[in-house]
SENUKE-839984 format. One line per field, with one value per residue (C-alpha): residue number from 1; x negated, y negated, z negated; residue in one letter. Coordinates in steps of 0.05 Angstrom, whole numbers, plus 5000, padded with zeros to 4 digits. Example, Ala and Ser with C-alpha at 12.3 -4.5 7.8 and 13.67 -1.06 7.14 Angstrom:
BEGIN
pos c(1_2) $
X c(4754_4727) $
Y c(5090_5021) $
Z c(4844_4857) $
code c(A_S) $
end
This chain:
BEGIN
pos c(1_2_3_4_5_6_7_8_9_10_11_12_13_14_15_16_17_18_19_20_21_22_23_24_25_26_27_28_29_30_31_32_33_34_35_36_37_38_39_40_41_42_43_44_45_46_47_48_49_50_51_52_53_54_55_56_57_58_59_60_61_62_63_64_65_66_67_68_69_70_71_72_73_74_75_76_77_78_79_80_81_82_83_84_85_86_87_88_89_90_91_92_93_94_95_96_97_98_99_100_101_102_103_104_105_106_107_108_109_110_111_112_113_114_115_116_117_118_119_120_121_122_123_124_125_126_127_128_129_130_131_132_133_134_135_136_137_138_139_140_141_142_143_144_145_146_147_148_149_150_151_152_153_154_155_156_157_158_159_160_161_162_163_164_165_166_167_168_169_170_171_172_173_174_175_176_177_178_179_180_181_182_183_184_185_186_187_188_189_190_191_192_193_194_195_196_197_198_199_200_201_202_203_204_205_206_207_208_209_210) $
X c(6708_6738_6696_6710_6660_6695_6678_6671_6746_6753_6798_6754_6779_6798_6817_6877_6921_6972_6944_6959_7029_7041_7016_7062_7121_7104_7094_7165_7194_7163_7182_7236_7188_7210_7281_7261_7279_7206_7220_7264_7226_7204_7147_7148_7084_7038_6971_6965_7028_7052_7009_7066_7099_7035_7039_7099_7060_7054_7036_6971_6948_6966_6893_6869_6843_6829_6904_6938_6980_6956_6996_6979_6991_7022_7011_7076_7105_7177_7198_7264_7272_7329_7343_7370_7425_7446_7397_7406_7342_7311_7240_7184_7108_7064_6989_6961_6906_6903_6934_7003_7052_7126_7170_7242_7294_7355_7406_7439_7424_7403_7344_7329_7280_7241_7298_7345_7305_7326_7387_7388_7355_7391_7330_7262_7197_7133_7080_7023_6958_6958_6901_6924_6999_7013_7063_7135_7184_7252_7307_7379_7408_7480_7465_7422_7472_7490_7433_7426_7380_7330_7292_7230_7197_7126_7089_7018_6995_6979_6919_6920_6913_6888_6919_6891_6928_6978_6948_6987_6961_7020_7095_7127_7203_7237_7310_7364_7381_7448_7455_7510_7542_7547_7567_7628_7696_7740_7810_7860_7921_7976_8026_8085_8100_8160_8139_8166_8105_8107_8031_8023_8069_8012_7960_7903_7864_7804_7760_7701_7696_7628) $
Y c(5645_5627_5588_5623_5581_5546_5479_5460_5458_5528_5507_5514_5510_5567_5576_5537_5590_5540_5551_5625_5610_5563_5615_5667_5620_5603_5676_5689_5625_5638_5711_5703_5733_5800_5786_5773_5824_5830_5878_5826_5762_5724_5675_5642_5617_5656_5669_5739_5781_5798_5747_5701_5750_5755_5684_5705_5737_5735_5670_5702_5711_5641_5617_5674_5638_5703_5714_5661_5648_5602_5573_5591_5542_5485_5454_5482_5544_5568_5618_5656_5684_5733_5751_5816_5778_5706_5655_5588_5555_5504_5491_5506_5506_5504_5513_5496_5457_5381_5370_5397_5340_5359_5415_5419_5467_5497_5537_5601_5590_5659_5671_5599_5584_5521_5502_5500_5455_5391_5391_5354_5395_5406_5376_5348_5334_5298_5348_5326_5365_5412_5462_5495_5498_5444_5405_5430_5404_5400_5429_5403_5461_5440_5445_5507_5549_5620_5621_5688_5662_5605_5574_5532_5490_5464_5414_5386_5314_5298_5252_5220_5276_5330_5370_5425_5491_5495_5540_5561_5605_5609_5594_5601_5600_5586_5597_5644_5710_5745_5816_5820_5884_5874_5946_5958_5957_6017_6001_6058_6059_6104_6136_6179_6238_6282_6354_6410_6410_6350_6352_6340_6280_6231_6221_6175_6141_6103_6054_6014_5939_5908) $
Z c(6718_6651_6601_6536_6495_6437_6410_6337_6328_6355_6412_6473_6545_6591_6664_6691_6722_6749_6819_6814_6791_6850_6898_6868_6875_6947_6964_6941_6972_7040_7046_7099_7150_7121_7145_7217_7270_7291_7349_7383_7369_7431_7441_7509_7541_7494_7527_7498_7498_7428_7392_7373_7326_7285_7257_7215_7158_7082_7047_7023_7095_7120_7121_7165_7227_7264_7275_7318_7379_7435_7492_7563_7620_7581_7512_7484_7453_7445_7392_7392_7322_7306_7234_7207_7170_7156_7131_7096_7120_7072_7093_7142_7135_7197_7200_7269_7304_7298_7366_7346_7354_7348_7322_7346_7316_7349_7310_7337_7411_7435_7481_7498_7554_7571_7617_7557_7510_7545_7501_7434_7378_7312_7278_7300_7262_7277_7255_7209_7210_7151_7145_7080_7085_7034_7075_7076_7128_7094_7136_7132_7093_7108_7183_7180_7142_7164_7215_7250_7304_7302_7360_7348_7402_7390_7432_7430_7436_7508_7520_7589_7639_7592_7536_7494_7487_7430_7375_7313_7256_7209_7207_7139_7131_7064_7049_7025_7059_7061_7088_7140_7166_7241_7256_7299_7267_7281_7303_7301_7346_7320_7368_7347_7392_7381_7367_7325_7281_7234_7224_7299_7300_7289_7343_7329_7385_7361_7395_7369_7375_7369) $
code c(M_C_D_H_N_H_G_N_N_G_H_G_G_C_C_D_H_S_G_D_S_I_D_E_L_N_A_T_A_Y_S_L_Y_Q_K_I_D_M_Q_N_I_E_C_L_N_E_R_I_D_G_S_G_V_K_V_F_K_P_W_S_E_R_L_N_R_E_V_Y_V_E_S_D_C_D_A_E_L_L_F_N_I_P_F_T_G_D_V_K_L_K_G_I_V_V_I_A_D_E_E_L_S_T_M_R_L_F_K_S_K_L_R_M_T_F_D_D_I_E_C_E_P_D_Q_E_F_D_V_T_Y_D_S_N_G_T_I_E_Y_P_V_K_A_T_K_F_F_N_V_H_H_L_T_I_H_F_T_N_K_V_K_E_D_E_S_K_P_C_R_I_Y_Y_I_G_L_K_G_E_F_T_Q_V_N_R_D_G_I_V_I_A_N_Y_E_I_R_P_T_E_N_I_S_D_N_L_E_I_N_S_R_T_V_Q) $
end
């Protein structure tokens, strides 16, 4: 609550709203979740079907611990994230349990599986425990330019013969979005046929290329 009491000089203190301003800026910066094709997102090894898509949510809901995705048989999760246009990815925020260890990014490799992740990632991070979403992992913007599909592979720390399930509460994506028209292009083939009627001379055969 603001303290509106004034001192002798008439210039008393009031609330510092800088925190509100930062939250507003972050809410705008991490709004790329709105540009994800949610119906086609995949989360492999999720214990509960459909739980992975729920961690892509507004910045204001990032601290909600009731919504999360947890791995099933192994301490790893794999997200295949299609966008509705092209993205220039700039940063990622992850809120997860303390055991989360690594985050590996793959650009524009569609529908990757755990058999595919043995290849070299486009970028890899050691994850630091972050309960409030204050740590941003800077993505190489020059490499992650015109991204229409992003794959993220998470793994947990493994202690001797036991490992806890991988649990993630929030994934925030920051960057620039460009709408792309991926509709089919109509190509017309024109064929001249001799007829007496000039208006019938031109026959158009069209086909659509995706």
